[in-house]
C-alpha positions as CSV (number, residue, x, y, z in Angstrom):
1,M,18.7,-7.4,27.3
2,A,22.4,-8.5,27.7
3,T,25.0,-6.1,29.1
4,T,28.7,-6.3,27.6
5,D,31.4,-8.2,29.1
6,A,33.3,-5.5,30.2
7,F,30.3,-3.1,31.5
8,A,31.1,-3.2,35.5
9,G,27.8,-0.9,36.5
10,L,27.5,2.7,37.5
11,E,29.5,5.0,39.4
12,C,28.5,8.2,41.4
13,V,30.4,11.1,40.0
14,D,30.3,13.2,43.1
15,C,31.1,10.6,45.5
16,G,32.5,7.6,43.9
17,A,29.7,5.0,45.2
18,V,29.3,2.1,42.9
19,V,25.8,0.9,41.8
20,D,25.6,-2.7,40.6
21,A,21.8,-1.9,38.8
22,V,21.6,-0.9,35.8
23,A,18.5,0.5,36.0
24,S,19.5,3.6,38.6
25,Q,19.6,6.8,37.2
26,R,20.8,9.2,40.8
27,C,23.2,7.9,43.5
28,L,21.5,6.2,46.5
29,D,23.8,7.9,48.6
30,C,24.0,11.8,47.5
31,G,21.8,11.9,44.9
32,G,24.7,12.6,42.2
33,S,25.0,12.0,38.6
34,L,25.9,8.3,37.4
35,D,28.5,7.0,35.1
36,P,28.8,4.0,33.5
37,T,32.3,1.7,34.4
38,Y,34.0,-0.5,32.3
39,D,36.5,-3.3,33.0
40,Y,39.0,-2.0,30.3
41,D,41.6,-5.3,31.0
42,A,38.6,-7.1,29.7
43,I,38.4,-5.2,26.4
44,D,40.7,-6.7,23.7
45,L,40.4,-4.8,20.5
46,D,42.8,-3.6,18.5
47,R,43.0,-1.3,14.7
48,E,42.6,-3.9,12.6
49,A,39.6,-5.5,14.6
50,F,37.6,-1.9,13.9
51,A,38.9,-2.1,10.3
52,A,37.7,-5.4,9.6
53,R,34.1,-4.5,10.7
54,P,31.5,-2.4,8.1
55,F,31.4,1.6,9.2
56,D,27.7,1.1,9.8
57,S,26.6,2.3,13.1
58,Q,27.7,3.4,16.7
59,W,27.1,-0.2,17.8
60,R,30.4,-1.4,15.7
61,Y,31.7,-0.5,19.5
62,A,29.2,-2.6,21.5
63,E,32.4,-3.8,23.6
64,L,32.7,0.0,24.8
65,L,28.8,0.0,25.5
66,P,27.0,-1.0,28.2
67,F,24.9,-3.4,25.7
68,D,25.4,-5.8,23.4
69,R,24.2,-4.7,19.7
70,E,21.4,-7.3,19.2
71,S,19.6,-5.8,22.4
72,A,20.2,-2.4,21.1
73,V,17.1,0.1,20.1
74,T,18.7,1.7,17.0
75,T,18.2,2.9,13.7
76,N,21.9,2.6,12.4
77,E,22.5,6.3,14.3
78,G,26.4,7.4,14.1
79,A,28.6,6.2,11.5
80,T,28.5,10.0,10.3
81,P,31.0,11.3,7.6
82,L,34.1,14.0,8.6
83,V,34.2,15.9,5.7
84,D,38.0,17.7,4.6
85,C,37.0,21.4,4.3
86,P,40.6,22.9,2.9
87,E,38.8,26.1,2.3
88,L,38.0,26.7,5.8
89,A,41.6,25.2,6.6
90,D,43.2,28.3,5.0
91,E,40.7,30.8,6.2
92,L,41.7,29.3,10.1
93,G,45.4,29.5,9.2
94,V,45.6,26.0,10.0
95,E,47.0,22.7,8.3
96,R,43.5,21.0,7.9
97,V,39.9,21.7,8.8
98,A,37.5,18.6,9.0
99,I,33.6,18.5,9.6
100,K,32.1,16.2,12.0
101,D,28.8,16.2,10.1
102,E,26.1,14.8,12.8
103,G,23.3,16.1,11.0
104,R,23.2,13.1,8.9
105,N,22.2,10.9,11.9
106,P,18.6,9.3,11.2
107,T,16.7,12.0,12.7
108,G,19.0,14.7,11.8
109,S,21.1,15.5,14.9
110,S,23.8,14.2,17.2
111,T,21.4,13.3,20.1
112,D,20.5,10.2,18.3
113,R,23.8,8.3,19.5
114,G,22.7,9.2,23.1
115,A,18.6,8.3,22.8
116,S,19.5,5.1,21.1
117,V,21.6,3.9,24.6
118,A,19.3,5.8,27.2
119,V,15.8,4.3,25.3
120,T,17.5,0.7,25.1
121,A,18.5,1.5,28.8
122,A,15.2,2.0,29.3
123,A,13.5,-0.9,27.7
124,R,15.8,-3.1,29.4
125,D,14.4,-1.9,32.8
126,G,10.8,-2.9,31.7
127,A,9.5,1.1,31.4
128,T,6.6,1.8,29.4
129,D,6.9,5.9,29.4
130,V,9.8,7.6,28.8
131,A,10.1,11.9,29.4
132,L,12.7,14.7,28.9
133,P,12.5,18.6,28.7
134,S,14.3,19.4,25.7
135,P,15.1,22.6,23.9
136,G,14.5,20.6,20.5
137,N,16.8,17.9,19.0
138,S,16.7,15.4,22.0
139,G,13.2,15.8,22.1
140,Q,12.4,14.2,18.6
141,A,15.1,11.7,19.1
142,V,13.8,10.2,22.0
143,A,10.5,10.4,20.5
144,A,11.4,8.1,17.8
145,Y,13.7,6.0,19.6
146,A,10.7,5.8,22.1
147,A,8.1,4.9,19.4
148,R,11.1,2.1,17.8
149,A,11.1,0.4,21.2
150,G,7.0,0.4,21.7
151,L,7.5,3.0,24.5
152,D,5.1,6.1,24.8
153,S,7.2,9.4,25.3
154,H,6.6,12.8,26.8
155,V,8.8,15.5,25.6
156,Y,8.3,19.2,27.1
157,L,9.8,21.8,24.3
158,P,9.8,25.4,24.9
159,S,7.6,27.4,22.4
160,R,10.3,28.9,20.8
161,S,11.5,25.2,19.4
162,G,11.6,24.5,15.6
163,F,8.9,23.7,14.1
164,T,10.7,20.6,12.7
165,N,11.2,19.3,16.0
166,K,7.8,19.7,17.5
167,A,6.2,18.3,14.0
168,M,8.3,15.0,14.1
169,V,7.8,14.4,18.1
170,N,3.7,14.1,17.1
171,V,4.7,12.3,13.9
172,H,6.6,9.4,16.1
173,G,3.5,9.4,18.2
174,G,4.7,11.5,21.5
175,D,2.7,13.3,24.0
176,M,4.2,16.8,22.8
177,N,4.0,19.5,25.7
178,V,4.9,23.2,24.4
179,V,5.8,25.4,27.3
180,G,5.7,28.7,26.7
181,G,8.9,30.7,27.7
182,R,12.3,29.1,27.4
183,Y,14.1,26.3,28.2
184,G,13.9,26.6,32.1
185,D,10.1,26.6,31.6
186,A,9.9,23.6,29.7
187,A,12.1,22.1,32.6
188,G,9.9,23.1,35.1
189,A,6.6,21.6,33.8
190,F,8.7,18.4,33.1
191,E,9.3,18.1,36.4
192,E,5.5,19.0,37.5
193,G,4.9,15.9,35.1
194,L,7.6,13.2,36.6
195,D,6.1,14.3,40.4
196,E,2.6,13.1,38.7
197,H,3.1,10.3,37.1
198,D,5.4,7.6,39.1
199,D,5.7,5.5,36.1
200,W,7.7,8.0,33.8
201,Y,11.2,7.1,33.1
202,S,13.0,10.1,33.1
203,L,15.6,10.6,29.9
204,R,16.7,14.3,31.0
205,A,19.9,14.9,30.6
206,V,22.4,13.7,33.5
207,D,19.2,12.0,35.1
208,T,20.2,9.1,32.8
209,P,23.7,8.1,33.0
210,Y,23.3,6.9,29.1
211,R,22.9,9.7,27.1
212,H,26.5,10.7,26.9
213,E,27.5,7.2,26.7
214,G,25.9,7.6,23.2
215,A,27.4,10.8,22.5
216,K,31.2,9.3,23.3
217,T,31.1,7.2,20.0
218,M,31.7,10.3,18.1
219,A,35.3,10.4,19.8
220,Y,35.9,6.7,18.7
221,E,34.7,7.7,15.2
222,I,36.7,11.0,14.5
223,A,40.1,9.0,15.7
224,E,39.0,5.8,13.5
225,Q,38.4,8.4,10.3
226,L,41.7,10.5,11.1
227,E,43.5,7.1,10.9
228,W,44.0,7.1,14.6
229,E,45.9,10.5,14.4
230,V,44.4,12.6,17.1
231,P,43.3,15.9,16.2
232,D,45.0,19.0,18.2
233,V,41.1,20.6,18.5
234,I,37.6,19.8,18.3
235,A,35.2,22.8,18.7
236,Y,31.9,21.4,19.9
237,P,29.0,23.6,20.7
238,T,27.7,23.1,24.3
239,G,24.4,23.8,26.0
240,V,23.5,21.5,28.6
241,G,27.2,19.8,28.0
242,T,26.1,16.2,27.2
243,G,28.3,16.3,24.1
244,L,31.3,17.4,25.2
245,V,31.3,15.0,28.2
246,G,30.9,11.9,26.0
247,L,33.6,13.3,23.6
248,A,35.9,13.7,26.4
249,K,34.8,10.0,27.9
250,G,35.3,8.7,24.8
251,A,38.8,10.0,24.3
252,R,39.9,8.6,27.6
253,E,38.6,5.1,26.9
254,L,40.7,5.2,23.5
255,R,43.8,6.3,25.5
256,E,43.0,3.4,28.0
257,I,43.1,0.6,25.9
258,D,46.1,1.9,23.8
259,L,44.1,3.0,20.6
260,I,45.4,6.9,20.9
261,D,47.9,8.2,23.2
262,E,47.2,11.4,24.0
263,L,43.8,13.5,24.4
264,P,42.4,16.2,21.8
265,A,42.1,19.7,23.2
266,L,38.4,20.2,23.7
267,Y,36.8,23.5,23.5
268,A,32.9,24.3,24.2
269,A,31.9,26.8,22.1
270,Q,28.5,28.8,23.2
271,A,26.3,31.7,22.4
272,S,27.5,35.0,24.1
273,G,23.9,35.5,25.3
274,C,24.0,32.4,27.3
275,A,27.6,31.6,27.9
276,P,27.7,30.1,31.6
277,I,30.6,27.6,30.7
278,V,32.8,30.4,29.0
279,E,32.1,32.6,31.8
280,A,33.0,30.3,34.8
281,F,36.2,28.7,32.6
282,E,37.1,32.4,32.4
283,D,36.8,33.4,35.9
284,D,38.9,29.9,37.3
285,R,35.7,28.6,38.5
286,E,34.7,24.8,38.9
287,D,30.7,25.8,38.6
288,H,28.9,28.2,36.4
289,E,26.5,30.8,37.8
290,P,22.9,30.6,36.1
291,V,22.6,33.1,33.4
292,D,19.5,35.4,34.6
293,H,18.6,36.5,31.2
294,P,19.3,34.4,28.3
295,D,19.1,35.8,25.2
296,T,20.4,34.4,21.9
297,I,18.8,32.6,18.3
298,C,20.9,29.4,19.3
299,G,17.9,27.8,21.1
300,E,19.9,24.0,21.4
301,L,22.3,26.5,23.1
302,E,20.2,28.5,25.4
303,I,20.4,26.5,28.2
304,P,21.2,29.3,31.5
305,D,21.8,26.2,34.4
306,P,23.8,23.4,32.4
307,A,23.7,20.5,35.0
308,A,26.6,18.9,32.9
309,S,28.7,22.1,33.7
310,P,31.3,20.9,36.1
311,R,31.9,17.7,34.0
312,V,32.5,20.2,30.9
313,L,34.8,22.5,32.9
314,D,36.8,19.4,34.0
315,A,36.9,18.0,30.4
316,I,38.1,21.2,28.6
317,R,40.8,21.7,31.5
318,E,42.3,18.1,31.5
319,T,42.4,18.1,27.5
320,D,44.0,21.8,27.5
321,G,41.4,22.8,25.6
322,G,39.0,26.0,26.5
323,A,35.7,27.6,25.7
324,V,34.8,30.6,23.7
325,A,31.4,32.3,22.9
326,T,30.4,34.4,19.9
327,D,27.6,36.8,18.9
328,D,24.4,35.4,17.3
329,P,25.7,37.4,13.9
330,D,28.6,36.2,13.8
331,I,27.3,32.6,14.6
332,L,24.9,32.7,11.8
333,E,27.3,34.2,9.1
334,S,29.5,31.3,9.8
335,A,26.9,29.1,8.9
336,V,26.4,30.7,5.6
337,Q,30.3,31.1,5.2
338,V,30.2,27.0,5.5
339,A,27.3,26.4,3.5
340,K,28.9,28.9,0.6
341,S,32.4,27.4,0.6
342,T,31.9,23.5,1.5
343,G,28.1,22.7,0.5
344,L,27.5,21.6,4.1
345,E,24.5,22.8,6.2
346,L,25.0,23.2,10.0
347,I,22.3,24.2,12.2
348,P,22.5,27.7,13.6
349,S,23.4,26.3,17.1
350,A,26.5,24.1,15.9
351,A,27.4,27.3,13.4
352,A,28.7,28.5,17.4
353,A,31.3,25.8,17.0
354,A,32.9,26.8,13.4
355,S,32.2,30.6,14.8
356,G,34.4,30.0,17.5
357,A,37.1,28.5,15.4
358,W,37.2,31.5,13.9
359,E,37.4,33.5,17.1
360,L,40.4,31.0,18.5
361,A,42.0,32.2,15.0
362,E,41.7,35.7,15.6
363,R,42.9,35.2,18.9
364,G,46.3,33.6,17.8
365,A,45.5,30.5,19.0
366,F,46.6,28.5,16.2
367,D,50.5,27.7,14.9
368,G,49.4,26.6,11.7
369,D,49.7,22.9,11.7
370,E,46.9,22.1,13.4
371,T,44.0,19.6,12.3
372,V,40.8,21.1,13.9
373,V,37.4,19.2,14.1
374,I,34.1,21.3,14.1
375,V,31.2,19.1,15.0
376,N,28.2,20.2,13.4
377,T,25.2,18.9,16.0
378,G,22.6,19.1,13.6
379,S,21.1,19.5,10.1
380,G,20.6,22.9,8.7
381,N,17.2,21.7,7.0
382,K,15.9,21.7,10.9
383,E,16.7,25.4,11.0
384,A,16.5,27.2,7.4
385,D,14.2,29.9,8.5
386,V,16.7,31.1,11.1
387,L,19.5,31.4,8.4
388,R,17.2,32.7,5.6
389,S,16.0,35.3,8.0
390,H,19.5,36.0,8.7
391,L,20.1,36.5,5.0
392,M,16.8,38.3,4.6
393,S,18.2,41.3,7.3
394,Q,21.4,41.3,5.0
395,G,19.1,42.3,2.0
396,V,20.0,38.9,0.3
């Protein structure tokens, strides 16, 4: 599989060491996370070039990705709609609100973007088996893309993961391991499995340099869909942190190649029952302290020890953004209110971004002329039972 002309290799985000091998997953010098790098001077793109291309997949941005489109393991992920929501704009007291609806991806979540790039890398490197722990959506996505690439997948899910995620891992032919407890327990079981199988290729977030490379294409699409006007705020539901790290990188790259002039303010939205990044931000720390007793109905956000938190904190500070946590009842009610007023179906975990935007409005964070983008990272159908239970608790 061919790499793109501008792809320059992998760089350690901790020590700065450069690794030429595309197959590397961790820095050989310090064990730190790796990040794909590019020769941006070799990229000759302008707005007209993108306007001339069909809006059909994240791979329309292949010049800014490690692998060319012909090599990609893809099911046409990306190219999701940005839906204007004037009712929400009125409620938040801003000029414009738009929801980036990632629930329209092939397996129903934004994790398809990263799974496509990461499984492409694994296939390129000759892997036969890929493995990861997941709160749910990324496990389903990796199982799907591994199936398309002819690879075996091994997915470790906590028992509380949604039925849809569990069912579809099996449907895609994945080896599903349901672990009692929460995400940390699933991650521990995954590590034991990885130690026992030398041929497993880890696609755990941060282990692979490529999952956030797919996530960054959300930033490209948002900018293009807003006719290259940078939104003032992007609110993103944040668990491990892969998506927000990708958004920040994508925005920086667009600025680097002169397609935009400034960066959007990025806000990490979490549930108050598990908000290590919010707590670190509010305490002005560079890293989080793990949450001893996480407790939130939002399974995708119940990540007590998020590996990408230093990079998330860097991103929200670099962009003059922030971090906000809200309670589970407020999050679920936000999902319901968005569905009632816009017709859009937010997965409960993603509704933390909507709830966070409401919280920011109540704090007086907006002047009234802002454009706010809320990212819905998954289809509401995946956890419709959670939203229905919330309504039933209210006697609806």
